[in-house]
C-alpha positions in Angstrom: -40.0 -53.6 38.5 -41.9 -51.3 36.9 -42.5 -49.0 39.8 -38.4 -49.5 40.6 -37.3 -47.7 37.2 -40.4 -45.6 36.3 -39.5 -42.3 36.9 -36.6 -41.9 35.8 -37.5 -44.1 32.4 -40.2 -42.1 31.7 -38.9 -38.5 31.7 -36.2 -39.2 29.6 -37.9 -41.8 27.4 -40.8 -39.2 27.0 -38.6 -36.4 26.1 -37.1 -37.8 23.3 -40.7 -39.3 22.2 -41.9 -36.4 21.6 -38.6 -35.2 20.3 -38.5 -38.1 17.7 -42.3 -37.6 16.9 -42.8 -33.6 17.6 -44.5 -33.4 14.4 -47.5 -35.2 15.0 -47.5 -34.6 19.3 -47.5 -30.5 18.3 -50.3 -30.4 16.3 -51.4 -28.1 19.1 -53.2 -24.5 18.6 -52.3 -22.2 22.0 -55.7 -21.3 22.9 -54.5 -19.0 25.5 -55.5 -15.4 24.3 -55.7 -14.0 28.4 -55.2 -14.9 32.4 -56.3 -13.1 35.0 -58.2 -13.7 38.5 -61.1 -15.0 37.0 -59.8 -17.5 34.6 -58.3 -18.3 31.3 -60.0 -17.1 28.5 -59.2 -19.3 25.4 -59.1 -18.5 21.4 -61.3 -21.3 19.1 -60.5 -24.6 20.2 -58.1 -26.7 18.2 -57.7 -30.5 17.8 -55.3 -32.3 19.3 -53.9 -35.7 16.6 -51.6 -37.9 16.5 -50.6 -38.8 13.1 -48.6 -41.7 11.7 -44.7 -40.4 11.8 -42.9 -40.6 8.4 -41.4 -43.5 7.6 -37.7 -41.9 8.1 -34.6 -44.2 9.3 -32.4 -41.6 12.0 -29.2 -42.8 13.6 -29.0 -43.4 17.2 -25.9 -40.9 17.1 -28.3 -38.1 16.3 -31.0 -38.8 18.5 -28.6 -39.3 21.4 -28.0 -35.5 20.3 -31.1 -34.2 20.1 -31.8 -30.7 22.7 -29.0 -32.2 25.1 -28.0 -30.8 27.8 -26.0 -31.0 31.7 -30.1 -31.7 33.3 -30.2 -34.6 30.7 -26.9 -35.8 31.5 -27.7 -36.0 35.2 -31.2 -37.8 34.3 -29.5 -40.3 32.1 -26.7 -41.5 35.2 -30.1 -42.0 37.9 -31.5 -43.8 34.5 -28.6 -46.2 34.5 -28.2 -46.4 38.4 -32.1 -47.6 38.8 -31.4 -50.1 36.0 -28.7 -51.5 37.9 -30.7 -52.6 40.4 -32.6 -54.4 38.1 -32.4 -58.3 37.1 -32.3 -58.7 33.3 -32.3 -62.1 32.2 -31.5 -61.3 28.6 -31.2 -57.6 26.6 -34.7 -58.7 25.7 -36.3 -57.8 28.9 -34.1 -54.6 29.5 -35.9 -53.4 25.7 -38.8 -54.8 26.2 -39.2 -52.7 29.8 -37.7 -49.8 28.1 -40.0 -49.8 25.3 -43.1 -50.5 27.8 -41.7 -46.7 29.7 -41.5 -45.1 26.2 -44.7 -46.3 25.3 -46.2 -45.2 28.7 -44.9 -41.5 28.8 -46.6 -40.9 24.8 -49.7 -41.9 26.2 -49.2 -39.9 29.4 -47.8 -37.2 27.5 -50.9 -37.3 25.3 -53.5 -36.7 28.2 -51.7 -34.1 29.4 -52.3 -32.3 26.6 -55.9 -33.3 26.1 -56.2 -32.5 30.0 -54.9 -29.4 29.1 -57.1 -28.5 26.3 -59.9 -29.9 26.9 -63.2 -27.5 28.4 -65.0 -28.6 31.4 -68.6 -29.4 29.3 -66.4 -31.7 27.2 -65.2 -33.6 30.3 -69.2 -33.9 31.2 -70.2 -34.8 28.0 -67.3 -37.6 28.1 -68.4 -39.0 31.5 -72.0 -38.9 29.9 -70.9 -41.3 27.2 -69.0 -43.8 29.3 -71.9 -43.8 31.2 -74.3 -45.1 28.1 -73.4 -48.0 25.8 -75.5 -46.4 22.9 -73.7 -43.1 22.6 -75.1 -40.1 22.6 -76.3 -37.8 20.1 -74.7 -35.5 18.0 -77.8 -32.7 19.5 -76.9 -33.2 23.4 -73.5 -32.2 22.0 -75.1 -28.9 20.4 -76.9 -28.4 23.4 -73.6 -28.0 25.7 -72.2 -26.0 23.3 -74.7 -23.4 23.4 -75.4 -24.0 27.3 -72.0 -23.0 27.9 -71.3 -20.3 25.1 -74.5 -18.3 26.5 -73.6 -19.0 29.8 -69.9 -17.6 29.2 -69.5 -15.7 26.1 -66.6 -14.6 27.1 -64.6 -17.5 27.0 -66.0 -19.1 24.2 -66.1 -15.9 22.0 -63.8 -17.4 19.4 -65.0 -21.4 19.8 -67.3 -22.9 17.3 -70.2 -25.4 17.0 -67.9 -27.4 14.6 -64.4 -26.6 16.6 -66.1 -27.8 19.5 -67.3 -31.1 18.3 -64.1 -31.4 16.4 -62.2 -31.4 19.5 -63.7 -34.8 21.1 -63.6 -36.3 17.5 -60.5 -35.6 16.2 -58.9 -36.1 19.8 -59.3 -40.0 19.3 -62.6 -39.3 22.5 -65.5 -39.8 21.0 -66.1 -42.1 17.8 -69.1 -41.5 15.2 -71.2 -44.5 15.2 -74.1 -44.0 13.0 -76.3 -41.0 14.4 -74.1 -42.1 17.8 -71.2 -40.9 19.7 -69.7 -43.6 21.7 -66.4 -43.7 23.6 -63.2 -44.8 22.8 -61.0 -47.1 24.7 -58.8 -43.8 24.7 -61.6 -41.9 26.3 -62.4 -44.6 29.2 -58.3 -44.7 29.9 -58.2 -41.0 30.2 -61.2 -40.8 32.7 -59.5 -43.3 34.9 -55.9 -41.8 34.3 -57.6 -38.0 36.1 -59.0 -39.7 38.7 -55.8 -41.8 39.5 -53.5 -38.7 39.5 -57.0 -36.2 41.5 -56.8 -34.4 38.3 -61.1 -34.3 38.3 -61.4 -30.5 39.6 -64.4 -29.0 37.4 -62.6 -27.0 34.1 -64.0 -23.7 32.8 -66.0 -24.1 29.9 
């Protein structure tokens, strides 16, 4: 059932989700300062964090009109056509399916943003953390940072050790457990997402 309706549902509900929760989902700073044949030059890396949305009720009519345009209208019709092919025994089942699709689209949106902003060395640290039940040390992160800072000083011109570490922690990729840093469930699923979608290419930084 998910395979049948997912592409259309994800696109529309993902858009609505981001618009509804745009405050927590857009706490991203554009780090890109220059693009040339050698790659992308970026400013200091900022955190990608998701905060709890403000508890404020919004009418469905207001949400229906958010950023509405003819492209969304056409996509709505596509989703209706797809849903018409699915048998629901009750409205509760339909709501559950749409809620699952919305939740999936929100998580994938977070994965996409982390994938865009994460440095190659940080990704390597995640892989290393995933293979160490006891976690990795702050010293290992510092060593990785100083190594890439030396190897590619122009790219990391505005990157600091603090921002380098903070990204991993505040993006829900690693968490502190005493003196160790351990990988989160979110990060494990993020790594799986990269593999499943062919996004394991080597990243700069």
